[in-house]
Structure formats: structure tokens, C-alpha cells
N, C-alpha and C positions, 0 to 999 in steps of 0.2 A: 247861686243855688244849683245843686247837682240834680240832673234829671233822674227821675225815678226809673230803675231799671225793671223790665217785665221779667218775671220769673215763670218758668215753665214748671208747673207743679202737677205731674202726672202722679197717680197714687194707686192704691190697691183697688179703687173702683174700675181701674182699666185691666185688671188682671183677667176677668173672664174673657174679654175680647182679645187679649193677648194669647190666652190659652187656646181659643178657638182658631186663631190664625195659625198656631203651631200644628194643630190637629189637620187643618186644611193643607198645611205644607208637608204632611206626612211624617212628622218627627215621631220617633217611638214613644211609647207611654213612659218610659224610664227618663228619657231625654226631657220630655215635657215636664215631668215631676221635678227634676233638678233645676231646670231653667226657671220654672215658675217660683221655686223656693228662693233662688237668688235674686230674681226680680222684685219679689216681695220684700225681702231684706233691704234691697237697694231703696225702695220706696220709703220704707220705715226709716232708714238711715238718713235720707234727704228731709224727711218730715221732722225728725227730731233735731237735726242740725240746721234746719231752714235753709236748705241748699236747692238750687236750681237742678232738676232731675236730668237736664241735658249736659251739665258741666260738673257732675260730681263723681264720675267714675273712677279717676285716679285716687282721690281721697277715700273712696269706698274700698278699693282694692287694698289701699295701705292699711286701712282699718282691719281687713282680713289678715294681712301680714303681722300686724301687732297682736292679733289674737292667736298667732302661731298656726294659721291654717297652712296645710301643705300646698306646694306649688301646683299640684294637679287640681286642688280645689279652686286656687286662685284662677286658673285657667278655665275651669268650668264657669266660674262667675263672669269672666270676661266674655266667654262665648254667649252666655245668657244675655248680657247687657248689649252685646253686638247685634243679637236678634231683635231686642226691644228697640234699638236705635235705627237699625238698617231695614228691618223687615216691617215692623209695626209702625214706625215713624217715617219710614222711607227716606232716612238721611243718608247722604253719601258718606263713604268710608273716610274722606279726608276731613270730614266735619269735626272729628276728635282724634286725639292721639292717645294710644294705649301702649305702654311699653310692657310687652309680655314677659313675664319671669321665665327664666331658662330653667328647664327641668333638670334636677339633679341626675347626673349619669351613674345610676347604680346598676351594677350587674345583678341579674336575676339569680335567686337561689335555685340550684339544681341538684336533683337526687342522683345517686349512682344507680345502676341497674339493680345491684344487690339491695338497696334501700327500697326501691320500687316493689321489688318481689317480697321483701319483708312486710311492707305495708299490706300488700294483698294477702299474705299468710296470716296476718294478724287482724284481718277483717272477717270475722266469724259468720256474720249474717250474710247469706248468699246474695239477697237483693242489694245490700250495701257494697259487697265485693264487685257486683256487676256495674254498679254505678261508677266506682273508682276506676275499675278496668276500662270502661268505655271512654271516660274522660282521658286517661293516659293514652290508650291505644289509638284514638282518633284526634287527639290534641284539641279537645272541646273546652270552651269556656263554660263555666258553671251555669250561666244564664241560658247557653244553648242545650245543655244537657237536660235541665228541667223542662224546657219547652219542647223537647224532642217527642213528636208524636209516632205512634206505631207505624203510620203509613210512610214515615221518612225512611225507614229501613227497607232497603231492597236487597233481599237476600239472594236473589238470582244474579244480580249485578255485582253483589258484594261491596255496597256502597251506602252511605248515609247522606241524605240531603239535609243541609242545614239552611233553613229558610229565614229570611230577614235576620241575619246575624249582625253583628256590630257594624254600623255604617250602612245599615238597611241592605246588605248584600247576601245573595244566596251563594252557597258553594257546595261542592261535593267532596267527601273524603272517603277513602277506602277503608273497609273494615275487615280484619283478618278472618280467615275461614274458621279457625279455632274459636274465636270470640263469637262468631255468628252462630256456631252450634250451641255454645253455651246460652246465648240469648234465646235461642228456640226453646231450650229446656226451661229457662226462666219464665218465658211466656206461658208455657203449658202449666207451670206451677201457679203463677200469680194472676193470670189472666187479666191484664190491664186493659181498660175499655178505650181510652183515648190516647193518653201520654204513656210513653214507654215505662216511665217510673212514676207512680201515683202515690200521693199522700194518703194517710188513713183519714177518712171523713165520714159523716153521717150520711150525706147525700151521694148514694152509689150512682145515681143516674147522671150527675154532673160532677165527675171526678176532678180533683185539682192536682196539678203537678207537685211532685216531691219538693219540699222547700229547700232553698239554698242554705239556710241556717242548719237544717238537719244533716246535709252533707258535709258541712264544716265540722260539726261535732263528730261525725262518723270518722273522718280523716283524722282528726285530732286524737282520737282514742287509739287508732291504729298506729299513729306516729309515737305516742307515748309507750305503747307496748313494744314497738320495734326500737325504742331507746335511740331515736334519731335526734342528734343535738343540732338541729337547724330550724331556721325559722320558716316552717312549712305551712302553706295555705293551699287551697285547692288549685289555684292557678300555677302552683309549682308543678303539678302534674303535666300542665300543658308546656311549660318551660322545659321539663324534662323530656318530653316527647320530642320537641323540636331539636334540642341539644343532642339526644341520642341519634336521631336521624342523621344530623350532620356529621357525627363522630362515625357513623357507619357508611359515609360516603355519598349521602343523598345531597344533591346541589341546592344551594340556597334558593334559586328560583322555584324550584318544586316545593320547597318548604314554605316559602312565602305564599304560594297558591293554596297549599293545604291549611295554612293558619288563617288564611283570608286577610292578610296585611295588604294595605294599600301601597305602602312604600317598601322598598327593598331595604331601606336603612333600619327599619324596625326589625327585620329579620336578621340583619348583620350582627346584632348583639350576641347571637348564639355562637358566633365564631370566637367571641371573647371568653366564653365559659366552657366551650368544648375543650377537652384536654388530650384526647387520645393521639392527635396529630403531634402533640408537643413531646410525646414520650421518646420519639426516635431522633429528636433534634439534639445534636451533641453539645457539650459545654466547650466553649474556647480553650478551657484548660486541657482538653483532650487533644487539641491541635498542638499545643505546646509540647505535651508529652511525647507526641509523634516526632516532632522536630529534634527533641533531645535524643 
């Protein structure tokens, strides 16, 4: 007679305690939301399939693959489950084996200088234009832009302080004098109270930041008007910022700091999309002609 195996059945009843631990560990609200979503899915998956919650990670990830989830989504799920096992349950890493999917190496879409200018020219609302200009001029993530408070702009030092950016890191980025002057005029006209760019709401005393969805719509309109046939998203402006800096002689280490990248390998991708330095490289055919 086989011994009855003990099954560890953690469930959604543990969600609140897991969430509280994440908050104590100072995870960002966005990370907590994503992690809790995956942990909840995992518990439901284990319940439906009557699986031990300590030993069902790989089949759960495989179920995400079968659903066609992107590699980045799979990795987010793995990180969420690692938190559950290692931090909430206190299990050692060697207790389980997870084969992480390799992320596809896709080069980012980058705009030319002319295309960036065309996008600005085709953004007719001044507030919208300032939003897109600031993202490009300072290489900001959309999440950083919408959370940018007025106090973060230091006009005297000509810098913007980005607080609690991706990875919970602060950083400083320079802002061009020309754009700084435009921002001063923008401030006089719109008089934002807390955030540099605020959405339209009924509660004037508690303003909310401009939404990321609205910024995406603004950019898409400008891209259509500019007749740019590229897959452009808001993050494309950040990619273009980094690439244009590299093409104009700014070293990778400086770009890494400006972007707030942890690893230089993340920044090195811009060497593959920059093309100015390629223009002066001759073809081997030219060598043959010289010999002839």
C-alpha cells in the first residue's frame, strides 16, 4: 500500500499576507499588482489541477507558454513565484528548479531626427507637445513622466530629478535650456498644482497625473499625421534619445547613467541600431577596385 503524500495547498487565503510582505519589502505598487496577479493565477491553477503548490511551477509556466504568453510575461510570473517561495515561505533557491526562457533579442525601433521633429510639428496641442518633447529630450519612461512633480525640475541647475524610477532607483538627467524656457511658459499657462502634467479632473485640490493611455493616443495621432510607417510606441522616444546620443559621440557609460540601466549590456543594444558610424565604413569591393 502506497503512503499518502502530504500536499501543500496554499491558496488565495494567503494573498493578503503575501501582499503585506511585499509592501514591507518596499516593492513598487506596480510590481505588487503584477506579482499578486500571477500568484493568484498560480493558486487557481494548482486548485483546478489538484497540484501541490510547492511543485507545480514548471507546469504552470508551461501553461502560460501554451496560451501564447510573451517571454517577458513568463519571466514576470517566475519572479512572482520566486517571491512566494523564497520570501514568503523562506525556502532556499535550490529547493526548486526553474528554467528561465531566453528573451528574444529584438532590436528596438528607432526614429530618425527628422521623424522626431515631424512628430513634434504634428502635435498641435501645446501641453501634448511638451509631454512628448520632455520624454524625448530626457529619455524618460512614460511611468516616470506621469509621476514627475513640479518640484523635481531644478531650473537653476538645469536638471530633472527622477525619484523611485524602475528598480526603485533615483537618478538625475539634464534638461536643455531651450526646453526649460518652454516649460516655464507652459507652467505660467497651465498652473499645475502638484504634477508637472495633470489630467483633467473634478477634484482640483487633489490633482491626478496625466494618464499613460492619453499619452499613447497623443503620440499615435502625431505618428499618423507624420505618415511614419514604423511600429512606434511611447518608449520609442526613449530608444531614439539613447541612439541619437550614441550617434553623436556620447559614450555608452554616460548613456547608461542617463537611462538608469543597471547593466551596461542593456545599453549596448543601441550600438546595434545606431547607423551614423556605419556610413563611413567602406565596402570590400572598394578595396578590390583600388587594387585593380
